[in-house]
N, C-alpha and C positions, 0 to 999 in steps of 0.2 A: 121242353119244346112243344111236344104236342097240346099240353094244357095251355098255350100261350096261342098257339094258332084257334084252341077250341074255344077260345075266350075274347078273341082279337075282333069280332064283329060285336063282342060289347062294350070292349074300349077304345073303337073309333071312334065315335061323337065326344067321350072324354078329350081325346085326343089332339079333335078340333075346336075344340072348344077351349083346350088350353092355350092351344098354336095363336088360334085367334084374338084371344086375353094379350097375352106377351106381345106380337106384333100392334096392337091397338095401342098397348100402354106405351113402346117402345117408339112407335112414331108419336105420341104424346109428348112425349119427357123429350125428344131432340127437337120439335116445334117451338116448345115452350120453354121459356129460360126461368119464370117463376115457381118454386115450389113454399108448400107451407111448412114441410120438414126435410132436413138434408140435405142434401144439394144433385145432380144430378150423375153421379157417378154411386152413388149410395144406390139410390133409386136401379138405375139399369141394374145394378148386381142385387139387389134384390127381387124385381121382375124376372130376369133372367134364371138365377138360381131355386128358389122357391117358387116353384111353379105355379099351382092355379093362387093359393093365397098370396104372393106378389102382387100380380096384377089388381088383384082387389084391392088390396090394401094400400095400393097407391092413386088410384079411385076415389077409395075412401077419403084419407088422409092427407097425402103426399100432393097432389095436385092444386096448385096455386092459382090462383087469382089471373081471370083473362083480362088480356089488355085491348 
């Protein structure tokens, strides 16, 4: 527990970046019905459970064409 408290100032920016990426990706998933690969459920699971990599992969490969 002591180690976690000592490293918390270093981890906070990473936690904030991850939460912002996840929230942005989830908002985009719910607002847009088109995806290049997969469907809405697959992307929601990827974004939520594959922490930082999931949202990045969604924005690189999963985001569909804008209407």
